[in-house]
ZABARO-918723 format. One record per residue (C-alpha): residue in three letters; x, y, z. Coordinates in steps of 0.001 Angstrom, whole numbers, padded with zeros to 6 digits, always signed. Layout:
// residues N
ALAXYZ...
// end
This chain:
// residues 337
MET-005590-001732-025951ILE-004722-003165-022329ARG-008036-005169-021529VAL-007550-006152-018102ALA-009097-008581-015935LEU-010385-007676-012416ILE-009806-011179-009837GLY-011858-009895-006635PHE-013903-007009-006349GLY-013730-005896-002797GLY-012880-002930-000918ILE-009298-002573-002735ALA-010532-003309-005764GLN-012744-000642-006078LEU-009626+001919-006483HIS-008373-000156-008656ARG-011289-000082-011003TYR-011476+003852-010445ALA-007785+003546-011387TYR-008774+002021-015227TRP-011355+003942-015413TYR-009409+007157-014514HIS-006777+006641-016880ASN-009135+005470-019771ARG-010912+008756-019810ALA-007104+010099-019863GLY-006577+008464-022599MET-004085+005630-021716PRO-004416+002819-023643VAL-005827+000399-021191GLN-009543-000740-020147LEU-011238-003015-017685VAL-012880-005840-019888ALA-014041-008358-016597ALA-014314-008442-013122SER-014852-011910-011289ASP-016111-012890-008020PRO-017823-015885-006284ASN-019934-013498-004434PRO-022389-012167-006647ALA-022900-009327-004009ALA-019636-007893-004699PHE-021263-006581-007780GLU-023911-004439-006460GLY-022441-002760-003864MET-018722-001291-002589THR-017030-002605+000093LYS-015725+000192+002084ILE-012552+000247+003727ASN-009494+002748+005001LEU-009020+004076+002315ASP-011193+006908+000242MET-012227+006799-003399PRO-010489+009256-005419GLY-013590+010088-006868ASP-016788+009152-008650ILE-016946+006993-011460VAL-019103+008356-014569ASP-020436+006879-017967GLU-017951+003076-017333LEU-017950+001290-019908PRO-019278-002130-019870PHE-017217-005336-018198ALA-018437-008600-018204LYS-018822-010117-014849TYR-017522-013779-013500SER-018094-015966-010504ASP-014873-018097-011314TRP-011681-016775-012400ARG-010557-019363-014000GLN-013680-018921-016602MET-012401-015092-017316ILE-008911-015509-018170ALA-009957-018764-020547GLU-013410-016554-022400GLN-011683-013385-022231LYS-008088-013643-022583PRO-007038-010666-020754ASP-003497-008707-021103LEU-003482-008031-017636VAL-004887-009766-015018ASP-005257-007607-011351ILE-005125-009973-008315CYS-007665-008087-005304VAL-008083-011579-002929PRO-006764-012702-000142THR-003042-013281+000036LEU-003551-017054+000746LEU-004817-017041-003055HIS-002004-015251-004167GLU+000514-017008-005546GLU-002045-019621-007477ILE-003521-016793-009154THR-000387-015248-009956ILE+001388-018496-011540GLU-001438-019478-013355ALA-002157-016546-015055LEU+001573-015723-016190LYS+001308-019403-017270ALA-001948-018357-019427GLY+000375-015627-021660CYS-001125-012538-018816ASP+000341-009734-017503VAL-000150-009731-013462LEU-000725-006893-011104CYS-001044-008633-007828GLU-001934-006699-004150LYS+000122-006722-001279PRO+001216-008818+000379MET+003097-010689-002115ALA+002187-014387-000882THR+002049-015463+002530ALA+005595-015932+002927TYR+009183-015562+001369GLU+009059-018978-000599PRO+005768-018938-002367ALA+006901-015157-003149LYS+010538-016458-004922ARG+008238-018919-006680MET+006132-016175-008244ALA+008624-013785-009546ASP+010566-017440-010697ALA+007221-018109-012667ALA+007239-014472-014133ALA+010693-014810-015277GLU+010142-018031-017004SER+006877-016443-018609GLY+007981-013623-019670ARG+005640-011754-018685SER+005542-008482-015818LEU+004530-008793-013030MET+004506-006018-010077ILE+002760-006349-006687GLY+000348-003337-004961GLN+003311-001698-002917CYS+001885+001803-003561VAL+003347+003862-001128ARG+006560+003887-003211PHE+004401+006076-005544TYR+003396+008806-003376PRO+005221+011607-003773GLN+006006+012129+000061TYR+008097+008807-000409ILE+009366+009581-003776TYR+010798+012839-002146LEU+012414+011354+000735ARG+014102+008756-001537GLU+015348+011425-003270ALA+016551+013079-000805VAL+018455+010135+000512ALA+020047+008886-002974ASP+021433+012566-003858GLY+022295+013597-000352ARG+021089+017460-000230TYR+020833+016814+003335GLY+023760+015124+004150LYS+024066+010952+005329VAL+021159+009553+007157ALA+021261+009128+011086GLY+018211+007862+011456ALA+014678+006812+010531SER+011119+006549+011840PHE+007744+005037+009969THR+004519+004812+011587ARG+001579+003875+010136VAL-001814+003049+012367SER-005446+001821+010745PRO-008634+001496+012065LEU-009130-002289+013281PRO-010580-003698+009642MET-014101-005093+009890TRP-014254-006339+005760GLY-012980-008676+003461GLY-014451-012249+003436ALA-014625-013626+006876ASN-012174-011642+008091TRP-009030-013404+007107ARG-006762-010463+007949ARG-007799-010382+011596GLU-007820-014630+011951ASN-004949-015367+009550ILE-001665-013905+011831ARG+000529-015138+008724ASN-002161-014433+006017GLY-003134-011233+007757SER-002433-009429+010779SER-001292-005304+011403ILE+002552-006020+010470MET+000737-007765+007152ASP-001350-005297+006610LEU+000173-001786+007638ASN+004065-002914+008686ILE+004897-004217+004897HIS+004555-000737+003470ASP+007196+000522+005529ILE+009585-002268+004936ASP+009020-002269+001663VAL+009684+001208+001263MET+012247+001023+003963GLN+014408-001107+001700TYR+013320+000554-001471ILE+015066+003594+000134PHE+018104+002587+002029GLY+018738-000956+000667MET+018897-003983+002974PRO+019718-004214+006445THR+022256-006300+008115ALA+020168-007305+011492LEU+016427-006631+012589SER+014060-007288+015675CYS+010924-006817+016079ARG+008146-006831+018744LEU+004940-008380+018529GLU+001733-008186+020745SER-001619-008890+020727ARG-004066-006509+022349THR-007563-007132+020607THR-006426-009646+018118PRO-003801-011592+016681TYR-000775-009696+016411ASP-002318-006025+015963TYR+000599-003748+016848SER+004269-004280+015819LEU+007755-002205+016169SER+010554-003575+014310ARG+014011-001792+014679PHE+016244-002686+011344ASN+020371-001877+011735TYR+022110-000179+008427GLY+025360+000102+011012ASP+025743+003696+010784TYR+022261+004286+011513THR+018742+002463+012661VAL+015675+002385+010742GLU+012423+001837+013203ILE+008875+001128+012022ASP+006007+001301+014091SER+002302-000163+012679ALA-000975-000408+015125TRP-004771-001677+014060LEU-006642+000449+016455ASP-010449+000886+016781GLU-012690+001054+014831LYS-013049+004992+015575ALA-009139+005574+014471VAL-008516+007632+011537PHE-005594+006042+009066ASN-002591+007890+009249MET+001039+007591+007439SER+003772+009504+008657TYR+007720+009351+009034ALA+010838+011301+009996VAL+014588+011237+008959GLU+017565+012492+010691PHE+020107+013545+008414GLU+023224+015448+008881LYS+021866+018930+008545GLY+018325+018751+009863THR+015068+016144+009920LEU+012662+016009+007077ARG+008875+014896+008659PHE+005702+013936+006792ASP+003122+013953+009051GLY+000575+012291+006949GLU-000482+015757+005590ALA+002705+017796+004997VAL+006149+017493+004417THR+008239+019714+006200PHE+012487+019862+006841THR+013601+021800+010057ALA+017118+022756+010186ASP+018418+025264+012928GLY+015420+025876+014771VAL+013762+026565+011110THR+010809+024917+009329GLN+009897+025562+006034ASP+007363+023683+003918ILE+008270+021122+000997ALA+005949+021309-001987MET+004604+018354-003187SER+002626+017496-006539GLY+000555+014593-007336ALA-001571+012158-005311GLY-000083+008923-005840GLY-001260+005547-004253ILE-002453+002884-006510THR-003685+005242-009240THR+000035+006226-010084GLU+000839+002936-009640ILE-001630+001214-012002GLU-000404+004251-014532TYR+003223+003427-014241PHE+002904-000531-014904VAL+000142+000529-017689ASP+003114+002721-019170ILE+005567+000103-019304LEU+003093-002626-020758ALA+002321+000049-023076ASN+005687+001428-024131ASN+008044-002320-023390LYS+009888-000354-020153GLU+011670-001663-017907ASN+010284-002034-014335ALA+012763-000154-012530GLU+010845+001670-009749ASN+008794-001870-008002PRO+010678-005525-009630PRO+009121-008264-007911GLU+012205-009556-006748GLN+012515-006372-004889THR+009227-007423-002933VAL+010301-010903-002457ASN+013102-009227-000118THR+010508-006976+001570MET+008869-010334+002207TYR+011876-011928+003504LEU+012618-009265+006414LEU+008625-009731+006843GLU+009389-013511+007774LYS+012743-012829+009728CYS+010560-010016+011823PHE+007787-012662+012443GLU+010764-014929+013723SER+012179-012328+015804GLY+009032-011364+017062GLU+007945-015012+018290ASN+010559-015317+020158GLY+010839-012582+022317GLY+012214-010022+019891ILE+015824-011538+019393ILE+017948-009987+017028LEU+018454-011514+013922GLU+021155-011080+011023THR+019558-010729+007696ALA+020934-012250+004342GLU+021892-010705+000939GLN+018861-011856-001275
// end
């Protein structure tokens, strides 16, 4: 049985909590045994975020509650530590948990910048333990289908792509850290990061990029990035909107033979004026992401779909986007990582 300790018990942690409950009930060898949060009130309710709970947790197995994560790790000696705290704490907790002999699942963003992200990946390699970052979009069936379509060339070569992600302005989180810390929060670190990550997962690393950043209501609540792949360009648009906005993620990819679209609900392919629906199966997201990681740990498999080294690449591209955006959207070449 993989014994899990959850660090942070806010909104995103509740989705992780649900996943462990769900997979335990489904017969997977995993169980949440402890959770920590410095705020005792966190254990009394549920923070509402821009993602809905997949379902209700019923007859949950009891787990120990702590205010100090170090004490929790020392006393519980978990197999897996799941980190759901503000980004600036990710590096310290990840490295300490790895040194304690734990595998680690850490929410995105991996870190505040490229260098601390690289230190986290290096620490995992040195410890011999597994580290995976919660880039959950890789596990949505709509994006898995896109990756397969690019890889096997079923629609011909890629001619261009665009990804869009919008969300209500986040009002959750201790001290509103997402909205007040530009490099730890901001829409580019909260939203844009998902599509930058899935872009390099599907298309590889670009040769150059540019980024435009705007501060409409809060610092960097809008970003538009362009990534050069030689024969084509990928454009990524993200924004925090007002509190009444509805979360949406979408893409449109132009192929030689037609256009593959995901509008937030359905995936379609249009060619010669004819549009066909592409059937999707599985919900994806955090529940599937955790199922994948638990299976890796339980069966000693290689993490081929979401290794930490790839997420370090994502942090490198994000850092370049900040550099471009803070210098008038200049074009920057990217290096092989």
